[in-house]
Structures are given as structure tokens and as C-alpha cells.
N, C-alpha and C positions, 0 to 999 in steps of 0.2 A: 299531531302534536311534536314539539322536542323532548325529546327523552333523553337524558343525561343526569351526569352529577350536578348541573347548573342548574336543574329542575327545583332545586331546593332554594331556600330563600339567602342570601349572601350578604351578611353583616356588614357594612361597609364602614362604618364608626362604631364608637360605643355608645352611641346616641340609639334611637332606635329607629335610623334610616336604612333600609333595607331594598333590594333590588330583587325582585321576584318576577317569575311570570304572571302575567296579565290574567283577571279574574273578572268575571261578568259584571260586579258589583264597582269596577274601575272604569268604566264606559264615561260617566258623564263627568267626572271630574279631569280624565285623561282629555275630553272633547274639549272642556274650559281650557286647559292648560295649552292643546295646541292652538286654537283659537286665537287666544289673547295673544300670541306672539305674533301674529299677521300686524295687527295695528301698531303696536308696538314698533317693531322694525320696518314698519312701512312697506311691507311686502304684499302685491296683487292678492286677489283670494282667489280671483278666478283664475284658471289653471295650475294651481298649486294644491297642498294637502288638504287645505281651508273649504275647496268645494269637492272633496271625494265623498263618495258615497259612504265608505266604509268609517270615515272621521267620529261619527255618532257611535259606533257599532265596533270600536275595534277588536275587543274580545271576539265575537263572532267572525271576524276579517283572519283571524289568526290562529285556528283550528285543525289546521290542514298540517301532514307528514313532513313536509318540507318547508315550515315556517315558524317564527317564533316571534315572541312581543315580549320585552320587560318593562316594568314600571319601576320606577322610583319612588318608594313610599316613606312617609315620616311623619310618626304618632299617627297614623290613621289615614292619614292624607296625600293621595297621589300628586306627586310633584313634577311628573315628566317620565318620559320612555322613549324607548326605540326598540325597532324590529328587524327581522331578516326575512324577505319571501322572495320565491323565484321571479327575475324580472321578465315583465309581461311581454310576450311575444317577442320572445330573442332566446338563444341558447338554453338548455335547460341547465348548465354547468355554471351558471353566472346567475348571483342571487343580487338583490338590489338591498343596502340597508334603508330602513324607510321610517318616515314619521319618526324624527329624533327631535323633539322639543320638551323644552324645560321651563319651570317656573324661575323667577329671579330669586327664589327663596334659594336653590340651590346651584345656580351657576357659581362659577368661579370656586367651586369648592371640590373639585377633583370628580365629583359622580358621575359627570358626562363619560370622561374619560375611561373609567370603572365599567359603565354601563356601553361604551363604544368597544372596549375589548371584549366583554362579556358577549356582544354581536358578533364578532370578527371570530369568535372560538365557537360559537354558536354554528356560524355559516361554515366555517371549515368541517365542523363534526356531522354537520346535514350534509357535507360531500360535495359543495360547491368550489369550482376552482380560481373562481374571478367574482370580487364583490364591486359593483356599480353604486354610484351615488349621485343625486343631483341636490343640489342647494341653490337658495339664492345669493346674490352677490352681497346683499346687506348683512348676511350671518359670518361677519370674519374671523371670529373668534371659532365659529364651528369649521370652516375651512381651513385654518390655520392646525386644527388638532386633526382632520383629516391628513393635510400634507405631513403632520408629523408622523402619521401612522403607516406612510410610505405612498398614500393614494396620488396619482398622476393626473394631471386637467385632461380631458379631452375637447377638441374641437367641437363637438356635438352631441347630441344624446342619443343613445341606446334604446331599444325595444319600447315599447308603447304606452309610459307614465301616464300620460294626459299631462304632464305638467308644464306646459308650454311657456309658463311665465317662469320657471326657473333657469338662469342662465349661466350655472356652473356645474360640470358635468365631469364625475373623476371615476376611474378605476384602481383596482388593486390584484395582483396574482396574489393567489391564499397559499 
């Protein structure tokens, strides 16, 4: 589990919106947020996070010493999240930003950028040297954010994520 000052909730605004580490009771709400994004943005269901075995059990999937998952919660409702994990079947100093999805209720309000920064800090604190991510071309706003953080486009995927329907691959030195 990710242990650092970031472990505590971070109040993002004067309302009751917080970014915190995932808890067991977040699984169902987070799964709904993740799965709802796919038809909304017309992203294929197969070969994406939609079909991942860990999507319904995100808390359990992020309980190792080298990973962390954060959620955005407002008034007791989980409205999105994103995490850091080792890139599967690749160099151990490369992590992947994973399953970063948000409800329309929090999009465009800056929470995604705050959560993304928190993931990048966590990746560095966990000892990773590079950060990789995959996305769908339909997620133009997300891709723009990644580019603004210095991520560079790759010509093909790294590792073995199983996300054959993702056509955007990016990496950044930490």
C-alpha cells in the first residue's frame, strides 16, 4: 500500500469533495463510473478497462506495496478515480497510470488535473523512473491533459495491458 503524506484525504475545494485512497466500499460506485464512460464516448468494450477482471474489484487490485488508487468523492459519492501500478510484463521501473475515469459531475472542474498530479507524485514516491499510459482517441480532453504534463506519444504499446482497443500510447520520464 502507498504510504506517504498523500495517504490522508486532500480537500480540493471548500465543498466536501476529497481525493483519497480507495476503500473497499468504493468498488461498486467506481465500477459504475468507469463502465458509464464507454458508451458515452463510444469506446469499445473489449480490449479496454471495461472488460478487465479488476474493474469490479478495484480496492482489492490496488493493495500492493508498488501501487495506489485514488478516488474523487463528493458528499459520499465516488465520482471518479485513477491509479498507479507497475506496467505489466515490462521493466520494473516503469509504471502505468490506470483506470482514470470521471463522472460528468466532476469533469471540467479541475479535479482530474489534481488527481493526475497526485498520481504522478505517487509514481515518483514509489520509485518509478518512467510513467506510461494508454488511452482511447475519443478521450481528447484527457489526452490534452497528458500532453500538458509532458507525456510524449509512442508509435505502439508497451508491456502487456491487454488493452488492444486503446490506440493512444504515451510515456514520460519522472
